[in-house]
FITITI-976723 format. One record per atom (N, C-alpha, C): residue in one letter; z, x, y. Coordinates in steps of 0.001 Angstrom, whole numbers, padded with zeros to 6 digits, always signed. Each point is the difference from the previous one (the first is absolute). Layout:
<sites>
AZXY
...
</sites>
This chain:
<sites>
M-043225+015976-008974
M+001301+000256+000629
M+000796+001037-000767
G-000504+000320-001207
G+000712+000972-000806
G+001138-000641-000727
A-000293-000619-001168
A+001015-000770-000701
A+001139+000877-000493
H-000277+001322-000143
H+001032+000885-000516
H+001024+000373+001069
L-000298-000310+001272
L+000932+000301+001086
L+000892-001209+000269
R+001278+000238+000028
R+000962-001074+000242
R+000247-000150+001499
L-000031-001224+000484
L+000217-000245+001423
L+001429+000305+000383
P+000217+000600+001179
P+001378+000238+000457
P+000738-001313+000216
R+001281+000096+000130
R+000833-001176+000199
R-000387-000715+001280
Y-000055-001320-000050
Y-000346-000897+001107
Y-001485+000048+000372
V-000807+000725-000745
V-001419+000094+000308
V-000791-000916-000922
H-000937-000744+000583
H-000896-000872-000750
H-001433+000404+000333
G-000907-000227-000924
G-001380+000376+000236
G-000987-000993-000577
F-001206+000057+000506
F-001054-000871-000512
F-001347+000651+000336
I-001052-000467-000634
I-001358+000451+000284
I-000666-001049+000882
D-000490+000415+001184
D-000614-000968+000897
D-001420-000339-000454
R-000680-000867+000735
R-001314-000483-000420
R-001071+001085+000042
H+000322+001117+000634
H-000943+001120+000033
H+000310+001032-001083
G+000974-000327-000863
G+000376+000905-001069
G+000878+001151+000440
K+000623-000141+001176
K+000848+001062+000527
K+001476-000347-000210
P+000783+000955-000487
P+001431-000294-000205
P+000745-000138+001320
R+000863-001003+000056
R+000836-000237+001172
R+001464-000025-000442
F+000859+000580+000839
F+001434+000032-000326
F+000801-000497+001195
Y+001131-000622-000295
Y+000897-000432+001062
Y+001445+000073-000478
F+000876+000252+000955
F+001438+000107-000262
F+000614-001367+000235
R+000680-000514-000996
R+000602-001341+000111
R+001385+000028-000608
R+001012-000093+000846
R+001391-000019-000442
R+000552-001391+000197
A+000824-000460-000932
A+000540-001364+000048
A+000653-000279+001341
G-000433-001091+000640
G+000584-000401+001274
G-000699+000578+001208
F-001009+000840-000191
F-000702+000631+001104
F-001487-000346-000050
G-000696+000208+001111
G-001432-000210+000044
G-000748+001139-000675
S-001268-000243-000300
S-000825+001018-000651
S-000396+001090+000991
R-000201+001198-000546
R-000412+001132+000822
R-001098+000766-000739
P-001212+000093+000549
P-001084+000686-000717
P+000244+001496-000082
L-000457+000584-001112
L+000107+001442-000214
L-001406+000581-000035
R-000239+001007+000812
R-001341+000581+000103
R-000212+001075-001057
G-001271+000283-000256
G-000353+001074-000907
G+000026-000419-001456
S-000400+000924-000862
S+000015-000259-001439
S+001402+000212-000544
L+000219-000543-001206
L+001330+000036-000605
L+000510+001432-000124
Y+001208+000252+000563
Y+000705+001277-000040
Y-000677+001088+000834
S-000944-000374+000848
S-000558+000985+000927
S+001040+000303+001074
S-000213+001057+000776
S+000971+000381+001030
S+000161-001099+001039
Q-001118-000637+000377
Q+000070-001095+000972
Q+000755-001187-000575
F-000265-000306-001286
F+000697-001091-000676
F+001505+000264-000032
M+000398+001225-000377
M+001422+000322-000123
M+000695+000008+001350
D-000738+000428+001059
D+000603-000040+001334
D+000325-001438+000402
D-000959-000913-000254
D+000231-001409+000327
D+001116-000586-000848
Y+000019+000388-001273
Y+001005-000530-000923
Y+001401+000432+000413
E+000162+001286+000322
E+001316+000497+000403
E+000442-000614+001321
A-000963-000230+000896
A+000347-000641+001268
A+000461-001441-000223
A-000651-000677-000943
A+000393-001377-000310
A+001385-000048-000621
L+000328+000971-000854
L+001331+000039-000609
L+001073+000288+001034
A-000307+000895+000947
A+001002+000402+000981
A+000235-001057+001059
G-001062-000732+000373
G+000143-001012+001039
G+000124-001386-000542
Q-000018-000961+000893
Q+000079-001397-000386
Q-001333-000666+000253
S-000509-000659-000989
S-001217-000773+000198
S+000314-001234+000834
L-001032-000657+000476
L+000180-001206+000810
L+000549-001128-000841
P+001144-000570+000364
P+000577-001082-000800
P-000935-001193-000098
I+000066-000675-001137
I-000803-001208-000199
I+000373-001044+001049
G-000986-000620+000612
G+000249-001033+001002
G+000018+000522+001414
A-000049+001341+000173
A+000088+000564+001347
A-001183-000418+000862
G-001154-000256-000625
G-001173-000395+000767
G+000075-001409+000539
R+000980-000776-000462
R+000118-001392+000426
R+001069-000202+001068
V+000625+001067+000450
V+001023-000102+001044
V-000359+000933+001147
R+000513-000325+001198
R-000270+000838+001162
R+000904+001224-000008
P-000554+001184+000234
P+000825+001208+000039
P+001094-000114+001050
G+001160+000544-000318
G+001115+000005+000941
G+000883-001214-000046
T-000383-001008-000769
T+000824-001204-000097
T+001081+000175-001054
M+000950-000918-000021
M+001051+000044-001010
M-000570-000182-001396
A-001084-000799-000105
A-000629-000192-001307
A-000619+001298-000496
A-000655+000745+000887
A-000578+001287-000385
A+001095+000995-000361
L+001089-000017+000764
L+001126+000891-000306
L+000608-000345-001350
A+000076-001286-000305
A+000546-000419-001286
A-000838+000547-001149
L-001320-000099+000114
L-000876+000515-001048
L+000170+001505-000158
S+000110+000698+001119
S+000200+001444-000060
S+001346+000344-000628
Y+001023-000782+000330
Y+001338+000252-000574
Y+000001-000237-001505
F-000679-001061-000453
F-000070-000260-001439
F-000655+001156-000752
A-000863+000747+000686
A-000694+001119-000634
A+000744+001319+000158
S+001135-000011+000695
S+000711+001243+000295
S+000826+000483-001186
P+000269+001297-000066
P+000863+000531-001061
P+001408-000588+000040
Q+000487-000330+001213
Q+001350-000566+000106
Q+000091-001340-000718
F-001010-000859+000216
F+000032-001306-000651
F-000275+000142-001491
R-000968+000827-000355
R-000356+000145-001412
R+001078+000710-000803
G+000874+000712+000685
G+001090+000665-000697
G+001193-000888-000289
M-000020-001237+000524
M+001099-000935-000258
M-000069-000545-001419
R+001123-000524-000458
R+000004-000736-001260
R-000852-001253+000172
S-000582-000466-001094
S-000876-001169+000076
S+000742-001219+000536
S+001274-000133-000335
S+000778-001136+000494
S+000169+000062+001515
S+000205+001196+000537
S+000128+000155+001457
S-001338-000226+000683
Q-001081+000476-000617
Q-001333-000238+000559
Q-000276-001492+000133
K+000381-000742-001005
K-000235-001444+000014
K+000746-000664+001149
I+001236+000409+000230
I+000803-000576+001086
I-000599+000360+001352
Y-000312+001287+000198
Y-000564+000447+001274
Y-001345-000682+000274
R-000851-000066-001022
R-001319-000599+000186
R+000125-001474+000399
G+000918-000720-000631
G+000196-001409+000324
G+000426-000198+001447
I+000943+000833+000482
I+000471-000119+001380
I-001116+000342+000984
I-000741+001081-000305
I-001072+000433+000906
I-001121-001030+000061
E-000388-000542-001136
E-001086-000984-000013
E+000390-001270+000748
R+001242-000446-000135
R+000454-001171+000756
R-000012+000299+001495
F+000426+001207+000360
F+000016+000406+001401
F-001418+000042+000578
C-000935+000543-000780
C-001376+000159+000490
C-000752-001323+000110
R+000432-000996-000743
R-000651-001302+000130
R+000170-000555+001418
E+001071+000376+000666
E+000261-000485+001357
E-000308+001045+001066
H+000217+001265-000336
H-000126+001054+001021
H-000990+001100-000373
G-000807-000216-001024
G-000886+001059-000474
G-001071+000423+000980
D-000385-000871+000938
D-001067+000331+000948
D+000527+000673+001258
K+001290+000250+000096
K+000590+000623+001185
K+000042+001519-000156
R-000026+000688+001124
R-000120+001455-000023
R+001316+000662-000359
A-000063+000868-000989
A+001210+000675-000465
A+000580+000924+001060
A-000856+000588+000837
A+000473+000944+001011
A+000816-000672+001095
L-000120-001331+000137
L+000705-000710+001066
L+001285-000676-000477
L+000313+000112-001277
L+001238-000589-000505
L+001193+000740+000603
G+000868-000736+000676
G+001146+000622+000662
G+001319-000442-000587
R+001047+000677+000441
R+001345-000321-000487
R+000355-001452+000283
E-000379-000482+001193
E+000363-001373+000369
E-000677-001020-000912
H-001200+000320-000486
H-000691-000914-000902
H+000712-000069-001350
I+000458+001157-000474
I+000690+000038-001288
I+001324-000750+000075
V+000698+000187+001122
V+001262-000726+000189
V-000253-001498-000024
R-001094-000431+000663
R-000337-001417+000041
R-000403-000527-001386
L-000754+000820-000722
L-000390-000384-001355
L+001227-000206-000878
M+000946+000912+000084
M+001213-000114-000802
M+000849-001188+000427
A-000008-000300+001297
A+000782-001136+000486
A-000501-001304-000589
G-001270-000042-000358
G-000547-001202-000619
G+000589-000277-001366
Y+000650+001011-000575
Y+000648-000177-001306
Y+001521+000152+000120
A+000538-000397+001147
A+001437+000157+000231
A+000831-000725-001047
D-000543-001125-000513
D+000738-000743-001014
D-000178+000597-001386
R-000893+000983-000120
R-000217+000684-001275
R-000001+001511+000260
P+001171+000575+000233
P+000078+001411+000401
P-000587+000963-001021
N+000085-000318-001272
N-000568+000902-000998
N-001519+000076+000129
V-000634-001129+000327
V-001444-000022+000212
V-000354+000819+001238
A+000789-000148+001060
A-000241+000756+001233
A+000119+001502-000247
N+001009+000394-000727
N+000203+001422-000290
N-001100+000559-000897
A-000494-000819-000921
A-001100+000444-000860
A-001270+000216+000819
L-000263-000898+000975
L-001154+000156+000876
L+000125+001281+000819
R+001174+000257+000529
R+000227+001240+000766
R-000258+001228-000863
R+000475-000031-001230
R-000175+001141-000900
R-001479+000260-000294
V-000754-001072-000213
V-001423+000140-000306
V-000782+000469+001227
L+000313-000565+001171
L-000688+000422+001221
L+000305+001456+000315
R+001195+000440-000321
R+000329+001421+000216
R-000877+000896-000859
A-000196-000380-001239
A-000865+000783-000880
A-001429+000029+000526
M-000483-001135+000495
M-001366-000064+000530
M-000144+000826+001280
M+000994-000045+000877
M-000064+000761+001242
M+000062+001503-000259
R+000758+000408-000972
R+000027+001421-000350
R-001343+000441-000570
H-000644-000878-000756
H-001334+000321-000492
H-000990+000050+001165
A+000155-000897+000985
A-000872+000021+001174
A+000120+001328+000746
M+001197+000567+000017
M+000192+001313+000618
M-000677+001087-000838
D+000076-000128-001312
D-000625+000991-000880
D-001508+000068+000181
I-000633-001140+000297
I-001460-000026+000139
I-000423+000017+001470
N+000952+000363+000892
N-000257+000153+001437
N-000423-001290+000681
L+000423-001129-000521
L-000258-001271+000656
L+001062-000281+001060
R+001179+000589-000196
R+001096-000127+000955
R+000692+001346+000129
R+000725+000159+001136
R+000789+001211+000195
R+001499-000278-000088
D+000355-001274-000129
D+001419-000347-000052
D+000227-001062-001063
D+001263-000197-000325
D+000408-001027-000962
D+000813-001049+000743
P-000566-001166+000295
P+000723-001019+000773
P+001175-000619-000753
T+000085+000242-001291
T+001116-000571-000769
T+001238+000897+000020
R-000142+001204+000544
R+001076+000988-000118
R+001328-000484+000563
D-000035-000646+001165
D+001244-000442+000647
D+000307-001470-000239
V-000699-000617-000933
V+000273-001401-000335
V+001055-000043-001094
R+001098-000630+000279
R+001095-000049-000966
R-000196-001119-001012
A+000445+000272-001212
A-000019-001044-001018
A+001049-001056+000344
I-000250-001221-000434
I+000972-001075+000204
I+001117+000156-001021
R+001203+000023+000466
R+001132+000178-000901
R+000226-001274-000796
V+000052+000149-001303
V+000181-001149-000885
V+001418+000027-000550
R+000752-001021+000308
R+001363-000102-000527
R-000027-000901-001227
S+000008+000613-001153
S-000073-000767-001237
S+000666+000774-001124
A+000656-000715-000858
A+000621+000634-001164
A-001016+000240-001106
G-001234-000438+000231
G-001028+000209-001016
G+000119-000998-001132
H-000568+000374-001137
H+000032-000872-001169
H+001440-000178-000500
H+000303-001198-000407
H+001319-000298-000540
H+000252+000793-001280
S+001128+000670-000057
S+000383+000742-001198
S+000697-000933-000982
W-000540-000083-001204
W+000557-000918-000995
W+001436+000368-000340
T+000837-001019-000160
T+001347+000207-000518
T-000050-000054-001530
D+001059+000465-000649
D+000052-000065-001461
D-000015-001445-000480
A+000611-000900+000782
A+000007-001412-000382
A-001407-000580+000048
E-000794+000404+000982
E-001383-000486+000106
E-000865+000551-001126
I+000246+001248-000376
I-000745+000579-001128
I+000329-000770-001273
A+001272-000299-000192
A+000416-000754-001186
A-000601-001404+000003
Q-000074-000627+001169
Q-000591-001342+000107
Q-001473+000031-000391
F-000738+001033+000450
F-001410+000148-000359
F-000136+000204-001508
E+000875+000800-000581
E-000056+000289-001437
E+000288-001243-000830
R+000900-000861+000490
R+000289-001238-000741
R-001218-000918-000013
H-000757-000011+001074
H-001161-000887+000091
H-001215+000566-000733
H-000131+001325-000005
H-001146+000646-000652
H+000518+000875-001148
P-000024-000510-001225
P+000592+000724-001133
P-000802+001242-000382
V+000628+000840-000798
V-000671+001184-000531
V-001219-000438-000810
G-001100+000676+000219
G-001256-000367-000643
G-000998-000590+000966
S+000498-000465+001169
S-000893-000554+001015
S-000514+001118+000901
R-001162-000215+000600
R-000567+001004+000896
R+000862+000182+001252
A+000602-001097+000471
A+000844+000088+001188
A+001223+000868-000261
R+000603-000142-001187
R+001175+000805-000336
R-000383+001479-000113
L-001176+000281-000552
L-000471+001375-000096
L-000208+000591+001392
A-000574-000804+000904
A-000224+000476+001368
A+001325+000338+000668
L+000998-000870-000149
L+001306+000261+000595
L+000610+001271-000571
A-000058+000170-001309
A+000591+001175-000639
A-000667+001285+000484
L-001317-000003+000098
L-000711+001185+000476
L+000380+000333+001437
L+000131-001023+000834
L+000336+000225+001399
L+001426+000502+000173
V+000947-000633-000676
V+001399+000328+000245
V+000463+001243-000753
Y-000629+000307-001144
Y+000430+001164-000770
Y-000837+001246+000256
T-001008-000089+000869
T-000725+001199+000420
T+000146+000243+001500
G+000278-001060+000775
G+000162+000152+001439
G-001290+000326+000721
Q-001140-000357-000587
Q-001296+000348+000586
Q-000613-001170+000767
R-001001+000307+000810
R-000723-001018+000753
R-000921-000790-000927
R-000459-001144+000471
R-000846-000861-000830
R-001268+000728-000437
G-000610+000804+000912
G-001240+000689-000316
G+000141+000987-001136
D+001196+000562-000169
D+000246+000937-001099
D+000367-000738-001283
V+000750-001088+000152
V+000429-000762-001178
V-001185-000628-000716
I-000966-000536+000742
I-001126-000679-000648
I-000957+000985-000669
R+000146+001303+000262
R-000837+001004-000667
R+000682+000641-001196
M+001286-000282-000190
M+000724+000599-001127
M-000478-000566-001331
G-000084+000863-000979
G-000411-000428-001325
G+000548+000920-001077
P-000283-000286-001269
P+000528+000812-001102
P-000346+001480+000122
Q-001148+000320+000607
Q-000405+001398+000115
Q+000905+000805+000934
H+000799-000695+000821
H+000920+000694+000901
H+001346+000284-000654
D+000225-000550-001186
D+001261+000197-000731
D-000101+001281-000833
R+000755+001006+000403
R+000012+001266-000725
R+001440+000420-000232
D+000377+000058-001276
D+001350+000436-000386
D+001093-000813+000692
G-000193-001302+000049
G+001046-000865+000549
G+000085-000027+001503
A-001042+000426+000690
A-000017-000026+001463
A-001388-000399+000485
L-000032-000680+001141
L-001269-000393+000613
L-000429+001079+000994
H-001192+000524-000199
H-000558+000998+000906
H-000891-000725+001003
V+000445-000035+001253
V-000645-000811+001029
V-000429+000877+001170
K-001216-000208+000487
K-000452+000604+001256
K-000125-001119+001012
Q+000860+000015+001015
Q+000054-001101+000943
Q-001294-000111+000804
E-000479-001239+000108
E-001251-000259+000706
E+000130+000286+001484
K+001123-000324+000596
K+000170+000128+001440
K+000242+001440+000430
T+000858+000716-000700
T+000401+001342+000418
T-000633+001116-000808
G-000499-000316-001192
G-000529+001045-000873
G+001078+000749-000747
A+001272-000398+000175
A+001098+000678-000686
A-000069-000248-001499
E+000253+001040-000783
E-000002-000115-001456
E+001439-000087-000492
L+000314-001094-000682
L+001365-000273-000428
L+000080-000115-001515
I+001135+000373-000540
I+000312-000223-001415
I+001228-000905-000033
I-000196-001251-000410
I+001055-001004+000066
I+000485-000335-001403
P+001244+000319-000343
P+000531-000370-001322
P-000081-001505-000218
I-000433-000397-001195
I-000133-001429-000307
I+001367-000565-000388
H+000476-000924+000796
H+001284-000655-000268
H-000104-000786-001308
P+001041-000015-000825
P-000046-000741-001273
P-000387-001458+000163
E+000479-000650+001065
E-000336-001399+000235
E-001497-000147+000261
L-000567+000927+000761
L-001437-000025+000268
L-000782+000242-001282
A+000455+000922-000809
A-000693+000280-001261
A-000036-001238-000884
A+001106-000731-000032
A+000072-001212-000829
A-000946-001069+000508
V-000100-000165+001322
V-000883-001018+000575
V-001459+000374-000237
I-000331+001279+000143
I-001379+000446-000250
I-000379-000259-001454
A+000914+000314-000916
A-000273-000186-001421
A-000193-001473-000346
A+000688-000888+000733
A-000084-001433-000288
A-001178-000667+000700
T-000719+000765+000842
T-001116-000586+000749
T-001241+000878-000148
P-000551+000111-001185
P-001175+000862-000174
P-001215-000558+000739
S-000736+000894+000671
S-001177-000451+000750
S-001296+000376-000697
G+000018+001089-000764
G-001217+000459-000653
G-001019+000548+000966
H+000441+000361+001211
H-000902+000522+001019
H+000532+001330+000537
L-000728+000598+000913
L+000425+001264+000595
L+001081-000185+001051
T+000281-001246+000373
T+001107-000275+000916
T+000972-000955-000677
F+001278+000188+000263
F+001009-000906-000573
F-000216-001413+000515
L-000276-000118+001299
L-000164-001306+000630
L-001472-000364+000109
T-000340-001198-000402
T-001367-000494+000120
T+000016-001432+000512
T-001134-000432+000508
T-000147-001388+000416
T-000112-000883-001248
R-000049-001296+000197
R-000118-000898-001158
R-001360+000136-000663
F-000926+000694+000657
F-001307+000257-000596
F-000058+001362-000685
G+001147+000695-000059
G+000058+001295-000660
G-000546+001146+000817
R-000054-000161+001317
R-000503+001056+000866
R+001130+000601+000823
P-000168+001249+000470
P+001035+000597+000861
P+000127-000769+001310
F+001193+000016+000564
F+000250-000670+001275
F-000553+000817+001162
E-000451-000682+001037
E-000222+000596+001309
E+001303-000155+000787
G+000203+000854+000997
G+001263-000017+000744
G+000352-001345+000592
S-000919-000594+000771
S+000298-001277+000644
S+000117-001120-001024
G-000828+000060-001060
G+000081-001013-001052
G+001338+000022-000699
F+000522+001210-000242
F+001314+000110-000636
F+001092-000583+000895
S-000073+000294+001299
S+001021-000509+000923
S+000033-001522+000018
H-001183-000624+000032
H-000053-001468-000009
H+000542-000559-001311
W-000375+000638-001106
W+000474-000469-001309
W+001518+000153-000127
F+000535+001138+000425
F+001439+000214-000100
F+000747-000909+000969
R-000626-000296+001143
R+000589-000952+000947
R+000197-001345-000668
D-001007-000452-000761
D+000111-001261-000730
D+001116+000067-001029
A+000131+001156-000683
A+001058+000152-001009
A+001378-000088+000643
C+000153+000547+001196
C+001273-000094+000722
C+000280-001438+000419
D-001031-000698+000459
D+000181-001397+000393
D+000428-000847-001190
Q-000592+000281-001169
Q+000373-000740-001207
Q+001461+000217-000373
A+000536+001157+000347
A+001403+000300-000289
A+000907-000377+001162
S-000522-000774+000971
S+000763-000443+001181
S+000495+001188+000821
L-000870+001008+000156
L+000316+001181+000796
L-001129+000217+001027
P-000222-000961+000892
P-001127+000101+000936
P+000126+001135+001001
H+001212+000514+000200
H+000213+001066+000985
H-000139+001392-000615
C-000267+000077-001284
C-000089+001285-000687
C-001456+000430-000167
S-000229+001302-000090
S-001355+000530-000146
S+000023+001208-000923
S-001172+000461-000393
S-000078+001143-000905
S+000553+001262+000655
H-000258+000210+001294
H+000485+001224+000643
H+001523+000007+000108
G+000600-001194+000061
G+001457-000052+000057
G+000659+000561-001240
L-000735+000029-001129
L+000555+000583-001223
L+000039+001514+000066
R-000869+000608+000764
R+000060+001456+000230
R+001293+000344+000734
K+000363-000857+000965
K+001264+000204+000698
K+001181-000204-000947
A-000115-001021-000850
A+001086-000268-000940
A+000187+001163-000960
A-001080+000622-000440
A+000095+001147-000903
A+000736+001145+000676
A-000329+000274+001268
A+000680+001069+000734
A+001479-000325+000179
R+000308-001269+000280
R+001408-000391+000165
R+000777+000199-001289
R-000584-000412-001121
R+000698+000143-001278
R+000279+001468-000321
L-000952+000851+000277
L+000193+001424-000248
L+001109+000560+000888
A+000055-000472+001258
A+001063+000448+000898
A+001364-000455-000508
E+000063-001235-000481
E+001260-000521-000520
E+000406+000686-001299
A-000976+000615-000701
A+000310+000761-001204
A+000500+001396+000341
G+000042+000349+001301
G+000529+001289+000415
G-001038+001049+000292
C-001267-000335-000008
C-001051+000985+000256
C-000087+000329+001490
T-000326+001249+000290
T-000200+000404+001386
T-001378-000460+000475
A-000230+000125+001315
A-001296-000398+000557
A-001133+000815-000607
H+000219+001289-000221
H-001044+000847-000589
H-000281-000401-001450
E+001036-000365-000722
E-000179-000416-001393
E-000752-001332-000076
I+000308-000904+000914
I-000722-001276+000038
I-001462+000246+000362
G-000234+000884+000975
G-001362+000311+000419
G-000826+000607-001115
A+000654+000690-000942
A-000727+000567-001134
A-000559-001092-000900
I+000628-001184+000044
I-000486-001128-000798
I-000984-000837+000808
T+000378-000394+001211
T-000819-000920+000790
T-001146+000693+000720
G+000125+001308+000260
G-001045+000723+000693
G-000022-000225+001492
H+001104-000470+000599
H+000047-000200+001444
H-000255+001323+000711
A-000941+000013+000949
A-000286+001213+000765
A+001106+000258+001017
S+000560-001068+000569
S+001103+000121+000942
S+001286-000462-000672
L+001062+000762+000189
L+001269-000338-000642
L+000875-000890+000872
A-000479-000366+001203
A+000845-000762+000922
A+000461-001309-000615
E-000930-000747-000610
E+000375-001277-000591
E+000938+000204-001185
L-000250+001033-000809
L+000841+000253-001162
L+001408+000398+000414
V+000122+000722+001107
V+001328+000371+000499
V+000800-001237+000342
R-000684-001042+000536
R+000718-001244+000311
R+000548-000643-001261
Y-000778+000045-001087
Y+000473-000577-001257
Y+001209+000756-000527
T-000072+001321-000011
T+001114+000793-000536
T+001239-000140+000884
R-000198-000090+001333
R+001147-000168+000895
R+000680-001336-000254
A-000816-001056-000188
A+000570-001321-000272
A+000737-000011-001330
A-000573+000680-001000
A+000656+000042-001307
A+001316+000765+000070
D+000037+001114+000741
D+001233+000775+000142
D+001058-000799+000748
Q-000433-000744+001033
Q+000964-000809+000761
Q+000625-001063-000884
R-000817-000578-000884
R+000516-001040-000892
R+001029+000580-000965
R-000288+001199-000529
R+000951+000618-000930
R+001333+000291+000677
L-000064+000469+001262
L+001221+000333+000716
L+000791-001247+000381
A-000703-001123+000204
A+000667-001218+000449
A+000606-000782-001144
E-000504+000140-001211
E+000452-000818-001121
E+001508+000109-000278
P+000613+001198+000027
P+001434+000074-000306
P+000882-000667+001034
C-000542-000306+001184
C+000816-000579+001065
C+000303-001471-000223
H-000607-000613-001006
H+000225-001421-000236
H+001175-000180-000952
G+001186-000006+000522
G+001165-000349-000808
G+000635+001189-000667
Q-000498+000396-001154
Q+000685+000998-000806
Q-000478+001388+000358
N+000875+000927-000204
N-000309+001387+000322
N-000574+000692-001228
E-001053-000649-000545
E-000544+000612-001209
E-000874+001187+000365
K-000248+000801-000989
K-000803+001201+000159
K-001477-000390+000031
I-000780+000623+000896
I-001431-000306+000067
I-000657+000409-001299
E-000667-000955-000594
E-000734+000296-001228
E-001443+000310+000358
W-000304+001270+000116
W-001368+000387+000325
W-000903-000284-001186
Q-001149-000564+000262
Q-000951-000188-001079
Q-000497+001368-000449
T-000459+000065-001193
T-000343+001294-000588
T-001303+000567+000527
G-000674-000756+000853
G-001319+000443+000462
G-000017+001384+000610
R+000972+000301+000937
R-000030+001272+000687
R+000189+001165-000963
K+000836-000181-001050
K+000294+001087-000912
K-001187+000366-000872
V-000873-000924-000218
V-001094+000260-000941
V-001343+000105+000703
C+000022+000143+001321
C-001249+000038+000745
C-000720+001337-000074
Q+000613+000995-000645
Q-000649+001306+000007
Q-001402-000069-000568
S-000202-000750-001050
S-001322-000068-000621
S-000870-001082+000604
G+000583-000936+000740
G-000787-001097+000570
G-000131-001148-000972
R-000152+000276-001285
R-000215-001047-000993
R+001222-000890-000128
K+001192+000609-000204
K+001185-000822-000244
K+000371-000805+001232
C-000239+000583+001161
C+000295-000735+001234
C-000777-001301+000037
F-001261+000062-000344
F-000835-001193+000063
F+000385-000987-001078
E+000390+000514-001185
E+000340-000901-001085
E+001286-000761+000281
N+000857+000533+000893
N+001257-000669+000297
N-000133-001094+001048
Q-001226-000256+000479
Q-000156-001035+001024
Q-000381-001337-000597
G+000381-000234-001262
G-000371-001220-000695
G+000513-001258+000653
P-000404-001133-000514
P+000350-001273+000633
P+001496-000245+000036
K+000521-000368+001150
K+001419-000270+000154
K+000129-001118+001019
V+000206-001214-000494
V+000016-001156+000899
V+001359-000135+000629
T+000113+000131+001293
T+001198-000261+000765
T-000397-001103+000982
S+001193-000318-000275
S-000180-001066+000840
S-001337-000673+000522
T-034346+001421+034648
T-001360+000443+000040
T-000400+001035+000934
I-000538-000066-000268
I+000316+001378-000016
I-001252+000806+000136
W+000113+001111+000731
W-001104+000954+000089
W-001222-000648+000581
H+000145-001101+000791
H-001163-000715+000555
H-000642+000781+001130
D+000704+001002+000580
D-000559+000718+001136
D-000867+001174-000393
L-000217+000223-001293
L-000821+001130-000413
L-001452-000423-000140
</sites>
């Protein structure tokens, strides 16, 4: 086979029983594709380049009928659109699609109509977020079906999402933060988790990946898992003190009781228990991200300044926090005395971003488809 020749990427080779070299193209997640000719011959390179440019047959395609939703699912999993997603998004999409295919995988993708999708979503009327997630995933699959000429239209195009009226996760009050701190003293893992969440304003997936290596010159350098945004977050003195009092000896500040890094869902369950222990069953880790944004707004920071810390892609939610904080400042002098509004120093020192964040310290106040 020529040991001095290195095989191209994704190419594997072996000597058959007749002593003849055989090569095949094998990329993770795809079926094998034989390559003709000797290594690096013109015929070999033509096959190799064609394999790189196109998509090999997805694994499992031989076990499903062509044109069905199950076959479309396999093709979608092999598409650049799906493979270009973050791993966390891939996991969510794959879970929804696999559950869907367990019931409807043998039905023809070309016959899926708008009325079927509406009916499918109606089955989750009591869980609108689940219905909307199904619509989003089916839209991605139908667009892929158009890309591979399985369909000429997108039946999800005129299907509206179910409007969800919800305030979302409860935003912690300063009194609730203080209650959690009284129950979980400095030095405990729960107190460290709270400090990281409230003094960085980041999502759980980013907080559980933070470690000493991200601390550079008194700031945490974070690349957000969800958005890819790169942030430099000044370390609040209170957070620095809690980190120093809770050494982990690992690459992440937060670890499980076995000394391993947290997984996202595992952290949520563990922190849920910590909230229950502090008699805060209505509070969650994501609510501390909201609390961090609120505190920054009350310190006088603008929506853009808060976004520089939290990394919010949309400023709509942050504008609500700053508007509420401004309304409170304007309303305070109306209670009795005509005192002068005492603006917190946050707005004056926000030019650098660091002082604004440091001023937000703790302050306790007060069926479907059957016809196909």
